C-alpha positions as CSV (number, residue, x, y, z in Angstrom):
1,X,-33.3,130.5,76.5
2,X,-32.5,134.1,76.2
3,X,-29.7,135.2,73.9
4,X,-26.9,137.7,75.1
5,X,-28.3,140.5,72.9
6,X,-31.9,140.0,74.6
7,X,-30.3,140.0,78.0
8,X,-27.9,142.8,77.6
9,X,-29.4,144.9,74.8
10,X,-26.7,144.6,72.2
11,X,-24.8,141.9,70.2
12,X,-21.3,140.7,71.0
13,X,-18.8,142.7,68.9
14,X,-16.2,141.2,66.9
15,X,-12.9,143.1,67.6
16,X,-9.3,142.2,66.4
17,X,-7.2,142.3,69.6
18,X,-8.2,144.5,72.5
19,X,-8.1,148.0,71.1
20,X,-11.3,150.1,71.9
21,X,-12.4,147.5,74.7
22,X,-13.8,149.0,77.9
23,X,-14.2,147.8,81.3
24,X,-17.2,145.2,81.7
25,X,-17.4,144.5,77.7
26,X,-17.6,140.9,76.5
27,X,-16.2,140.7,72.8
28,X,-15.1,138.1,70.4
29,X,-11.2,138.5,69.8
30,X,-10.7,137.6,66.1
31,X,-7.1,137.5,66.4
32,X,-7.1,134.8,69.3
33,X,-10.3,133.3,67.9
34,X,-12.0,133.1,71.4
35,X,-14.5,135.3,73.5
36,X,-13.0,137.6,76.1
37,X,-14.2,139.8,78.9
38,X,-12.6,142.9,80.4
39,X,-12.9,142.6,84.2
40,X,-12.5,145.5,86.5
41,X,-9.5,144.7,88.8
42,X,-9.7,144.6,92.4
43,X,-10.7,148.1,93.7
44,X,-11.4,151.1,91.3
45,X,-7.8,151.9,90.2
46,X,-4.4,150.5,90.0
47,X,-1.9,152.1,92.4
48,X,1.8,152.0,92.2
49,X,3.9,150.7,95.2
50,X,7.7,151.3,95.6
51,X,10.1,150.3,93.1
52,X,12.8,147.6,93.6
53,X,16.1,149.1,94.8
54,X,18.1,147.0,92.2
55,X,16.6,146.9,88.8
56,X,16.5,143.4,87.3
57,X,15.0,141.3,84.7
58,X,13.6,137.6,85.3
59,X,14.0,137.5,89.1
60,X,12.5,134.7,91.3
61,X,9.5,135.8,93.4
62,X,7.3,134.5,96.3
63,X,4.7,135.8,98.5
64,X,0.9,136.5,98.5
65,X,-1.3,139.4,98.6
66,X,0.1,142.9,98.1
67,X,1.7,143.3,101.6
68,X,4.4,140.5,101.5
69,X,6.5,139.6,98.8
70,X,10.1,138.6,98.0
71,X,12.0,139.2,94.8
72,X,15.5,137.5,94.4
73,X,18.1,137.0,91.5
74,X,17.7,138.0,88.1
75,X,19.5,139.6,85.2
76,X,21.3,143.0,85.5
77,X,19.6,145.1,82.7
78,X,21.9,145.6,79.7
79,X,24.4,143.0,80.9
80,X,25.0,139.2,80.8
81,X,25.5,139.3,84.7
82,X,23.1,137.9,87.1
83,X,22.6,139.0,90.7
84,X,21.8,137.4,93.9
85,X,20.1,140.4,95.3
86,X,17.1,139.8,97.5
87,X,14.5,142.3,98.6
88,X,11.4,142.2,100.7
89,X,8.1,144.1,100.2
90,X,5.8,145.3,103.1
91,X,3.0,146.8,101.2
92,X,4.6,150.0,100.6
93,X,8.4,149.7,99.9
94,X,11.2,147.2,98.9
95,X,14.0,146.6,101.5
96,X,17.3,145.0,100.5
97,X,18.0,141.8,102.6
98,X,20.4,139.2,102.5
99,X,21.4,138.0,99.2
100,X,21.2,134.5,97.6
101,X,24.1,132.3,98.2
102,X,24.3,131.8,94.4
103,X,23.4,134.5,91.9
104,X,21.1,133.2,89.1
105,X,18.4,134.4,86.8
106,X,15.2,132.8,85.7
107,X,14.7,130.5,88.7
108,X,11.6,129.6,90.4
109,X,10.2,130.7,93.7
110,X,7.6,129.6,96.1
111,X,6.4,130.8,99.4
112,X,3.3,132.5,100.9
113,X,5.2,135.1,102.6
114,X,8.3,137.2,102.6
115,X,9.7,135.2,105.6
116,X,9.6,131.6,104.1
117,X,10.5,130.8,100.6
118,X,12.3,128.4,98.1
119,X,14.4,129.6,95.2
120,X,15.1,126.7,92.9
121,X,16.7,126.2,89.5
122,X,17.6,128.9,87.2
123,X,20.5,129.9,84.9
124,X,24.1,130.6,86.2
125,X,26.6,132.7,84.5
126,X,28.7,133.1,82.3
127,X,27.3,131.0,79.6
128,X,23.8,130.3,78.6
129,X,22.5,127.8,78.9
130,X,24.0,126.9,82.1
131,X,21.1,125.6,84.1
132,X,21.2,125.0,87.8
133,X,19.7,122.5,90.1
134,X,20.4,124.6,93.2
135,X,17.8,125.0,95.8
136,X,17.8,127.5,98.6
137,X,15.5,128.0,101.6
138,X,14.7,131.8,102.9
139,X,13.9,131.9,106.5
140,X,13.2,135.5,106.7
141,X,16.6,136.3,107.4
142,X,19.1,134.1,105.4
143,X,19.1,131.9,102.3
144,X,20.5,128.2,103.1
145,X,21.3,125.8,100.4
146,X,19.3,122.7,101.0
147,X,18.7,119.4,98.8
148,X,19.1,120.3,95.2
149,X,16.9,119.4,92.4
150,X,17.6,115.9,90.7
151,X,18.1,117.8,87.3
152,X,19.0,121.4,86.5
153,X,16.2,123.3,85.3
154,X,15.4,127.0,84.4
155,X,11.8,128.2,85.3
156,X,10.5,128.1,81.7
157,X,11.2,124.4,81.4
158,X,9.5,123.9,84.9
159,X,6.5,125.7,83.7
160,X,6.4,123.9,80.4
161,X,6.3,120.5,82.5
162,X,3.4,122.1,84.4
163,X,1.6,123.2,81.3
164,X,2.0,119.4,80.0
165,X,0.7,118.0,83.2
166,X,-2.3,120.4,83.0
167,X,-2.9,119.4,79.6
168,X,-2.4,115.7,80.0
169,X,-5.2,115.6,82.8
170,X,-7.8,118.2,81.8
171,X,-8.9,118.3,78.2
172,X,-10.7,121.7,78.9
173,X,-7.4,123.2,80.2
174,X,-6.8,126.7,78.6
175,X,-3.4,125.6,77.2
176,X,-5.1,123.2,74.7
177,X,-6.5,126.1,72.8
């Protein structure tokens, strides 16, 4: 069996973090205690698309690829206020569309296009935590409240449940490191 050095011509370097790493490089990150590889992203360069019309933090989202996405809800920057703003992305620009019925932040979102999505959970104002069980369905034009979740959740709690499920089923899951 050949070694990495025999096959590539150089040994794997120990680097603390990612400073000085180049595309195509394999290294051992001494901070994370794991091997890492810097891949080239799709295409030859990142390109910027249009900005959201309404700045916000922690919105929900849905869509796939780079030509159909939906951003909804979120925190108004520098304020405890949340928004229900919804914007659809067509590959080059964001367009304001009809808002969520109930403004919230840190909610979950699923859907493969910007014409069919679900918004679920999140945090409602004015106090934190004030978790929500709300679920709304997007049909490409409007949000409609549908059957709510059994228990109020914010997205971080939902993601932790998914992480625990992953770790309980697959010992090699990256969350066990």
